[in-house]
NUTOR-320695 format. One record per residue (C-alpha): residue number from 1; x, y, z. Coordinates in nm, 2 decimals. Example, Ala and Ser with C-alpha at 12.3 -4.5 7.8 and 13.67 -1.06 7.14 Angstrom:
% residues 2
<num:1 | u:1.23 | v:-0.45 | w:0.78>;
<num:2 | u:1.37 | v:-0.11 | w:0.71>;
//
This chain:
% residues 268
<num:1 | u:-7.32 | v:-0.83 | w:-1.34>;
<num:2 | u:-7.66 | v:-0.73 | w:-1.48>;
<num:3 | u:-7.82 | v:-0.42 | w:-1.36>;
<num:4 | u:-8.15 | v:-0.60 | w:-1.30>;
<num:5 | u:-8.42 | v:-0.43 | w:-1.51>;
<num:6 | u:-8.47 | v:-0.56 | w:-1.86>;
<num:7 | u:-8.37 | v:-0.36 | w:-2.16>;
<num:8 | u:-8.61 | v:-0.09 | w:-2.26>;
<num:9 | u:-8.74 | v:0.26 | w:-2.19>;
<num:10 | u:-8.86 | v:0.36 | w:-1.85>;
<num:11 | u:-9.05 | v:0.68 | w:-1.77>;
<num:12 | u:-9.02 | v:0.82 | w:-1.43>;
<num:13 | u:-9.29 | v:1.07 | w:-1.32>;
<num:14 | u:-9.28 | v:1.32 | w:-1.04>;
<num:15 | u:-9.46 | v:1.19 | w:-0.72>;
<num:16 | u:-9.79 | v:1.36 | w:-0.67>;
<num:17 | u:-9.82 | v:1.56 | w:-0.99>;
<num:18 | u:-9.74 | v:1.27 | w:-1.23>;
<num:19 | u:-9.55 | v:1.50 | w:-1.46>;
<num:20 | u:-9.28 | v:1.32 | w:-1.67>;
<num:21 | u:-8.93 | v:1.40 | w:-1.54>;
<num:22 | u:-8.69 | v:1.14 | w:-1.68>;
<num:23 | u:-8.67 | v:0.88 | w:-1.95>;
<num:24 | u:-8.42 | v:0.60 | w:-1.86>;
<num:25 | u:-8.31 | v:0.38 | w:-2.15>;
<num:26 | u:-8.12 | v:0.05 | w:-2.08>;
<num:27 | u:-7.96 | v:-0.15 | w:-2.36>;
<num:28 | u:-7.73 | v:-0.46 | w:-2.34>;
<num:29 | u:-7.42 | v:-0.45 | w:-2.55>;
<num:30 | u:-7.14 | v:-0.68 | w:-2.66>;
<num:31 | u:-7.25 | v:-1.03 | w:-2.55>;
<num:32 | u:-7.38 | v:-1.34 | w:-2.72>;
<num:33 | u:-7.69 | v:-1.51 | w:-2.59>;
<num:34 | u:-7.62 | v:-1.72 | w:-2.28>;
<num:35 | u:-7.73 | v:-2.08 | w:-2.33>;
<num:36 | u:-7.87 | v:-2.28 | w:-2.05>;
<num:37 | u:-7.68 | v:-2.59 | w:-1.96>;
<num:38 | u:-7.95 | v:-2.77 | w:-1.77>;
<num:39 | u:-7.99 | v:-3.14 | w:-1.87>;
<num:40 | u:-7.65 | v:-3.16 | w:-2.04>;
<num:41 | u:-7.34 | v:-3.33 | w:-1.91>;
<num:42 | u:-7.05 | v:-3.11 | w:-1.80>;
<num:43 | u:-6.80 | v:-3.06 | w:-2.08>;
<num:44 | u:-6.44 | v:-3.16 | w:-2.01>;
<num:45 | u:-6.17 | v:-2.91 | w:-2.07>;
<num:46 | u:-5.79 | v:-2.96 | w:-2.06>;
<num:47 | u:-5.68 | v:-2.60 | w:-2.02>;
<num:48 | u:-5.83 | v:-2.26 | w:-1.95>;
<num:49 | u:-6.01 | v:-2.12 | w:-2.25>;
<num:50 | u:-6.05 | v:-1.77 | w:-2.36>;
<num:51 | u:-6.36 | v:-1.63 | w:-2.18>;
<num:52 | u:-6.68 | v:-1.54 | w:-2.37>;
<num:53 | u:-6.74 | v:-1.17 | w:-2.43>;
<num:54 | u:-6.87 | v:-1.00 | w:-2.12>;
<num:55 | u:-7.19 | v:-0.81 | w:-2.16>;
<num:56 | u:-7.20 | v:-0.44 | w:-2.08>;
<num:57 | u:-7.50 | v:-0.22 | w:-2.03>;
<num:58 | u:-7.56 | v:0.13 | w:-2.16>;
<num:59 | u:-7.78 | v:0.34 | w:-1.94>;
<num:60 | u:-7.90 | v:0.67 | w:-2.08>;
<num:61 | u:-8.07 | v:0.94 | w:-1.86>;
<num:62 | u:-8.28 | v:1.17 | w:-2.07>;
<num:63 | u:-8.46 | v:1.47 | w:-1.92>;
<num:64 | u:-8.83 | v:1.48 | w:-2.02>;
<num:65 | u:-8.82 | v:1.86 | w:-2.06>;
<num:66 | u:-8.63 | v:1.95 | w:-2.38>;
<num:67 | u:-8.39 | v:2.23 | w:-2.42>;
<num:68 | u:-8.54 | v:2.53 | w:-2.61>;
<num:69 | u:-8.31 | v:2.51 | w:-2.92>;
<num:70 | u:-7.97 | v:2.40 | w:-3.04>;
<num:71 | u:-7.80 | v:2.72 | w:-2.93>;
<num:72 | u:-7.92 | v:2.68 | w:-2.58>;
<num:73 | u:-7.82 | v:2.31 | w:-2.58>;
<num:74 | u:-7.47 | v:2.40 | w:-2.69>;
<num:75 | u:-7.45 | v:2.67 | w:-2.41>;
<num:76 | u:-7.57 | v:2.42 | w:-2.16>;
<num:77 | u:-7.31 | v:2.16 | w:-2.27>;
<num:78 | u:-7.03 | v:2.41 | w:-2.27>;
<num:79 | u:-7.12 | v:2.54 | w:-1.93>;
<num:80 | u:-7.08 | v:2.19 | w:-1.79>;
<num:81 | u:-6.75 | v:2.14 | w:-1.97>;
<num:82 | u:-6.62 | v:2.45 | w:-1.79>;
<num:83 | u:-6.78 | v:2.40 | w:-1.45>;
<num:84 | u:-6.65 | v:2.08 | w:-1.28>;
<num:85 | u:-6.89 | v:2.12 | w:-0.98>;
<num:86 | u:-7.19 | v:2.16 | w:-1.20>;
<num:87 | u:-7.08 | v:1.86 | w:-1.41>;
<num:88 | u:-7.03 | v:1.65 | w:-1.10>;
<num:89 | u:-7.38 | v:1.75 | w:-0.98>;
<num:90 | u:-7.53 | v:1.65 | w:-1.32>;
<num:91 | u:-7.36 | v:1.31 | w:-1.29>;
<num:92 | u:-7.47 | v:1.26 | w:-0.93>;
<num:93 | u:-7.83 | v:1.33 | w:-1.03>;
<num:94 | u:-7.81 | v:1.08 | w:-1.32>;
<num:95 | u:-7.66 | v:0.82 | w:-1.09>;
<num:96 | u:-7.94 | v:0.88 | w:-0.84>;
<num:97 | u:-8.20 | v:0.82 | w:-1.11>;
<num:98 | u:-8.04 | v:0.50 | w:-1.23>;
<num:99 | u:-8.02 | v:0.36 | w:-0.88>;
<num:100 | u:-8.38 | v:0.46 | w:-0.81>;
<num:101 | u:-8.47 | v:0.24 | w:-1.11>;
<num:102 | u:-8.26 | v:-0.05 | w:-0.98>;
<num:103 | u:-8.42 | v:-0.01 | w:-0.64>;
<num:104 | u:-8.77 | v:-0.02 | w:-0.79>;
<num:105 | u:-8.68 | v:-0.33 | w:-0.99>;
<num:106 | u:-8.54 | v:-0.49 | w:-0.67>;
<num:107 | u:-8.87 | v:-0.44 | w:-0.49>;
<num:108 | u:-9.09 | v:-0.53 | w:-0.79>;
<num:109 | u:-8.90 | v:-0.85 | w:-0.87>;
<num:110 | u:-8.81 | v:-0.94 | w:-0.51>;
<num:111 | u:-8.45 | v:-0.97 | w:-0.62>;
<num:112 | u:-8.21 | v:-0.90 | w:-0.34>;
<num:113 | u:-7.91 | v:-0.93 | w:-0.57>;
<num:114 | u:-8.00 | v:-0.63 | w:-0.79>;
<num:115 | u:-7.77 | v:-0.37 | w:-0.63>;
<num:116 | u:-7.69 | v:-0.01 | w:-0.67>;
<num:117 | u:-7.41 | v:0.10 | w:-0.90>;
<num:118 | u:-7.13 | v:0.35 | w:-0.83>;
<num:119 | u:-6.96 | v:0.60 | w:-1.05>;
<num:120 | u:-6.65 | v:0.38 | w:-1.07>;
<num:121 | u:-6.85 | v:0.09 | w:-1.21>;
<num:122 | u:-6.89 | v:0.28 | w:-1.54>;
<num:123 | u:-6.65 | v:0.21 | w:-1.83>;
<num:124 | u:-6.73 | v:0.55 | w:-1.97>;
<num:125 | u:-6.94 | v:0.85 | w:-1.87>;
<num:126 | u:-7.07 | v:1.09 | w:-2.13>;
<num:127 | u:-7.27 | v:1.41 | w:-2.12>;
<num:128 | u:-7.44 | v:1.54 | w:-2.44>;
<num:129 | u:-7.75 | v:1.64 | w:-2.62>;
<num:130 | u:-7.95 | v:1.53 | w:-2.93>;
<num:131 | u:-8.29 | v:1.44 | w:-3.05>;
<num:132 | u:-8.50 | v:1.20 | w:-2.83>;
<num:133 | u:-8.45 | v:0.90 | w:-3.06>;
<num:134 | u:-8.09 | v:0.98 | w:-3.13>;
<num:135 | u:-8.00 | v:0.99 | w:-2.76>;
<num:136 | u:-8.21 | v:0.68 | w:-2.68>;
<num:137 | u:-7.99 | v:0.49 | w:-2.93>;
<num:138 | u:-7.67 | v:0.61 | w:-2.77>;
<num:139 | u:-7.59 | v:0.88 | w:-3.02>;
<num:140 | u:-7.55 | v:1.25 | w:-2.98>;
<num:141 | u:-7.55 | v:1.57 | w:-3.17>;
<num:142 | u:-7.27 | v:1.68 | w:-2.94>;
<num:143 | u:-7.12 | v:1.51 | w:-2.64>;
<num:144 | u:-6.79 | v:1.46 | w:-2.45>;
<num:145 | u:-6.64 | v:1.20 | w:-2.22>;
<num:146 | u:-6.63 | v:1.31 | w:-1.86>;
<num:147 | u:-6.28 | v:1.28 | w:-1.70>;
<num:148 | u:-6.22 | v:1.13 | w:-1.36>;
<num:149 | u:-6.24 | v:1.38 | w:-1.07>;
<num:150 | u:-5.90 | v:1.50 | w:-0.96>;
<num:151 | u:-5.75 | v:1.38 | w:-0.64>;
<num:152 | u:-5.46 | v:1.18 | w:-0.52>;
<num:153 | u:-5.49 | v:0.87 | w:-0.31>;
<num:154 | u:-5.21 | v:0.82 | w:-0.06>;
<num:155 | u:-5.02 | v:0.49 | w:-0.08>;
<num:156 | u:-5.11 | v:0.41 | w:0.28>;
<num:157 | u:-5.48 | v:0.44 | w:0.20>;
<num:158 | u:-5.43 | v:0.20 | w:-0.09>;
<num:159 | u:-5.24 | v:-0.06 | w:0.11>;
<num:160 | u:-5.44 | v:-0.06 | w:0.44>;
<num:161 | u:-5.76 | v:-0.23 | w:0.29>;
<num:162 | u:-5.54 | v:-0.50 | w:0.13>;
<num:163 | u:-5.36 | v:-0.57 | w:0.45>;
<num:164 | u:-5.70 | v:-0.61 | w:0.63>;
<num:165 | u:-5.84 | v:-0.82 | w:0.36>;
<num:166 | u:-5.54 | v:-1.06 | w:0.39>;
<num:167 | u:-5.60 | v:-1.07 | w:0.77>;
<num:168 | u:-5.97 | v:-1.14 | w:0.73>;
<num:169 | u:-5.92 | v:-1.41 | w:0.47>;
<num:170 | u:-5.63 | v:-1.56 | w:0.67>;
<num:171 | u:-5.85 | v:-1.60 | w:0.98>;
<num:172 | u:-5.64 | v:-1.39 | w:1.20>;
<num:173 | u:-5.91 | v:-1.12 | w:1.23>;
<num:174 | u:-6.29 | v:-1.12 | w:1.20>;
<num:175 | u:-6.51 | v:-0.85 | w:1.06>;
<num:176 | u:-6.75 | v:-0.68 | w:1.29>;
<num:177 | u:-7.12 | v:-0.74 | w:1.21>;
<num:178 | u:-7.17 | v:-0.36 | w:1.25>;
<num:179 | u:-6.93 | v:-0.30 | w:0.96>;
<num:180 | u:-7.17 | v:-0.44 | w:0.70>;
<num:181 | u:-7.47 | v:-0.27 | w:0.87>;
<num:182 | u:-7.30 | v:0.07 | w:0.87>;
<num:183 | u:-7.21 | v:0.03 | w:0.50>;
<num:184 | u:-7.58 | v:-0.04 | w:0.42>;
<num:185 | u:-7.68 | v:0.28 | w:0.62>;
<num:186 | u:-7.42 | v:0.48 | w:0.43>;
<num:187 | u:-7.55 | v:0.35 | w:0.10>;
<num:188 | u:-7.90 | v:0.45 | w:0.19>;
<num:189 | u:-7.78 | v:0.80 | w:0.28>;
<num:190 | u:-7.58 | v:0.83 | w:-0.05>;
<num:191 | u:-7.89 | v:0.71 | w:-0.24>;
<num:192 | u:-8.12 | v:0.97 | w:-0.08>;
<num:193 | u:-8.32 | v:0.73 | w:0.13>;
<num:194 | u:-8.34 | v:0.89 | w:0.47>;
<num:195 | u:-8.61 | v:0.66 | w:0.60>;
<num:196 | u:-8.42 | v:0.34 | w:0.53>;
<num:197 | u:-8.10 | v:0.50 | w:0.65>;
<num:198 | u:-8.25 | v:0.58 | w:0.99>;
<num:199 | u:-8.38 | v:0.23 | w:1.04>;
<num:200 | u:-8.06 | v:0.08 | w:0.92>;
<num:201 | u:-7.84 | v:0.31 | w:1.14>;
<num:202 | u:-8.03 | v:0.21 | w:1.45>;
<num:203 | u:-7.96 | v:-0.16 | w:1.40>;
<num:204 | u:-7.60 | v:-0.08 | w:1.31>;
<num:205 | u:-7.55 | v:0.14 | w:1.62>;
<num:206 | u:-7.69 | v:-0.13 | w:1.86>;
<num:207 | u:-7.47 | v:-0.39 | w:1.69>;
<num:208 | u:-7.16 | v:-0.17 | w:1.73>;
<num:209 | u:-7.23 | v:-0.10 | w:2.09>;
<num:210 | u:-7.27 | v:-0.47 | w:2.16>;
<num:211 | u:-6.95 | v:-0.57 | w:1.97>;
<num:212 | u:-6.71 | v:-0.31 | w:2.10>;
<num:213 | u:-6.60 | v:-0.23 | w:2.46>;
<num:214 | u:-6.75 | v:0.09 | w:2.60>;
<num:215 | u:-6.42 | v:0.27 | w:2.60>;
<num:216 | u:-6.39 | v:0.21 | w:2.22>;
<num:217 | u:-6.75 | v:0.31 | w:2.14>;
<num:218 | u:-6.78 | v:0.62 | w:2.35>;
<num:219 | u:-6.83 | v:0.86 | w:2.06>;
<num:220 | u:-7.10 | v:0.65 | w:1.91>;
<num:221 | u:-7.30 | v:0.61 | w:2.23>;
<num:222 | u:-7.37 | v:0.98 | w:2.23>;
<num:223 | u:-7.57 | v:0.94 | w:1.91>;
<num:224 | u:-7.80 | v:0.67 | w:2.04>;
<num:225 | u:-8.09 | v:0.89 | w:2.14>;
<num:226 | u:-8.10 | v:1.09 | w:1.82>;
<num:227 | u:-8.08 | v:0.78 | w:1.60>;
<num:228 | u:-8.36 | v:0.61 | w:1.80>;
<num:229 | u:-8.58 | v:0.92 | w:1.75>;
<num:230 | u:-8.50 | v:0.92 | w:1.38>;
<num:231 | u:-8.58 | v:0.55 | w:1.35>;
<num:232 | u:-8.91 | v:0.59 | w:1.53>;
<num:233 | u:-9.00 | v:0.88 | w:1.30>;
<num:234 | u:-8.90 | v:0.67 | w:1.00>;
<num:235 | u:-9.18 | v:0.42 | w:1.08>;
<num:236 | u:-9.43 | v:0.68 | w:0.96>;
<num:237 | u:-9.23 | v:0.84 | w:0.68>;
<num:238 | u:-8.91 | v:1.03 | w:0.61>;
<num:239 | u:-8.76 | v:1.17 | w:0.93>;
<num:240 | u:-8.74 | v:1.55 | w:0.96>;
<num:241 | u:-8.42 | v:1.71 | w:0.83>;
<num:242 | u:-8.26 | v:1.77 | w:1.17>;
<num:243 | u:-8.30 | v:1.40 | w:1.25>;
<num:244 | u:-8.18 | v:1.29 | w:0.91>;
<num:245 | u:-7.87 | v:1.51 | w:0.97>;
<num:246 | u:-7.83 | v:1.34 | w:1.30>;
<num:247 | u:-7.83 | v:1.00 | w:1.13>;
<num:248 | u:-7.57 | v:1.11 | w:0.89>;
<num:249 | u:-7.35 | v:1.23 | w:1.18>;
<num:250 | u:-7.40 | v:0.90 | w:1.35>;
<num:251 | u:-7.31 | v:0.70 | w:1.05>;
<num:252 | u:-6.98 | v:0.90 | w:1.01>;
<num:253 | u:-6.90 | v:0.85 | w:1.38>;
<num:254 | u:-6.97 | v:0.47 | w:1.35>;
<num:255 | u:-6.74 | v:0.45 | w:1.04>;
<num:256 | u:-6.46 | v:0.63 | w:1.23>;
<num:257 | u:-6.51 | v:0.41 | w:1.54>;
<num:258 | u:-6.50 | v:0.09 | w:1.34>;
<num:259 | u:-6.20 | v:0.20 | w:1.14>;
<num:260 | u:-6.01 | v:0.27 | w:1.46>;
<num:261 | u:-6.12 | v:-0.07 | w:1.61>;
<num:262 | u:-5.99 | v:-0.24 | w:1.29>;
<num:263 | u:-5.66 | v:-0.07 | w:1.32>;
<num:264 | u:-5.62 | v:-0.17 | w:1.68>;
<num:265 | u:-5.70 | v:-0.53 | w:1.61>;
<num:266 | u:-5.44 | v:-0.52 | w:1.33>;
<num:267 | u:-5.18 | v:-0.38 | w:1.57>;
<num:268 | u:-5.25 | v:-0.63 | w:1.84>;
//
């Protein structure tokens, strides 16, 4: 699925000061030009054919402020190699920048189908350094592939979504409207958009309270006033930190409540 923005170099400047902060380079790889089929008759086929090559996109996040020299660059890269937390923070910052570009494109092009990307969407993640042109072309003086973060997923956590998916597709269960709304609020929180998260959380909370019986939504009801205050504040700008924290707490509570409701419906 395309990221949305066209191939090219994008300069992001700091709000207010206008100082350059990031250069984001997008480049499409590995796909032949797609030909439009309008005006032609559908072509008959007798069996499934090998699919055409699927395009991939390379997104490179380049800091506008260069490292002082090659020795400092090597020390920086080695420090990230040794420090998993710092490395993950660097990746999270890069992902934030990429998604900010996608969001800007979505607004500029009025394209609702241009969506944020997650870490697991990437075929490869690399951290490295090099000259400006070198890195823009996807090459480095020195770099390394970033491993997946450690952590084991329990078998029950893997099977549960598949069981619910089968139930939803089979028509024995229905998804709650609030589930989609809570996920959108969570995405806004993860993307660092407290204003949108507050507004989305308010709609999600009201939908959840309308869909679930009061005994099942008791924990969520206690967040109603704080979320309403945050949403009202969001009409004028980002809510203050304490209200943004309250929104995050409410979104987590809504996710727990919906998960419990889904389990109950599966057991009934």
